[in-house]
C-alpha positions, -999 to +999 in steps of 0.1 A: +001-002+001+029+027+011+042+018-023+012+025-047+015+055-031+048+063-034+044+050-074+017+079-074+033+112-064+064+102-081+031+103-113+022+134-103+050+154-093+060+142-128+031+154-143+039+193-125+067+192-137+062+191-172+031+215-167+057+243-150+073+231-181+053+240-211+040+269-192+073+282-186+084+281-225+043+298-232+051+322-213+085+326-224+074+327-258+044+349-258+066+378-243+089+370-270+062+375-294+042+405-278+078+422-276+083+416-316+048+428-322+054+460-306+084+468-320+070+460-349+043+485-348+063+507-332+085+510-362+059+513-387+041+547-366+050+581-383+070+590-358+099+572-375+093+584-414+115+614-429+099+644-423+127+667-439+161+657-458+191+688-455+218+686-478+249+709-457+277+720-475+275+719-507+286+742-535+291+725-569+258+699-567+223+714-561+212+703-527+183+684-555+204+667-571+221+651-538+190+647-525+179+624-561+208+606-557+206+598-526+170+581-533+154+590-499+115+604-505+097+619-475+070+604-452+098+571-460+107+551-424+141+558-417+150+525-409+142+510-441+172+522-459+208+515-454+235+539-448+259+529-469+244+518-494+222+557-498+262+573-492+274+551-522+247+565-543+255+594-533+296+591-539+285+580-574+287+616-585+330+627-591+320+661-574+313+648-543+339+637-516+317+627-481+294+619-476+281+618-438+238+608-434+217+612-396+193+601-383+173+622-359+135+621-346+114+651-347+103+658-315+087+692-322+057+672-336+039+667-299+007+671-298 
């Protein structure tokens, strides 16, 4: 009789360990999924859209031409382009020596 109680207790402890492990995995998976969804929604918001493109310290080429070379557009997400590629595109023009691109959040549009 005592042996059967020990067997039942060991089966219950194994079951509860499996349930705890599944709950732990479910909790972490849910947390990671929630974080991914939050980051995606945050990055897709218009907070990160390009509002203005400034060209500074240029004297030989028009600012419009440099902006066209960059292929950047207003209201495009600032994280959807790769800075190095845009810099290479702009440097294709022989009159351009250096290119430096800065991403800056526009904090003036608070409601």
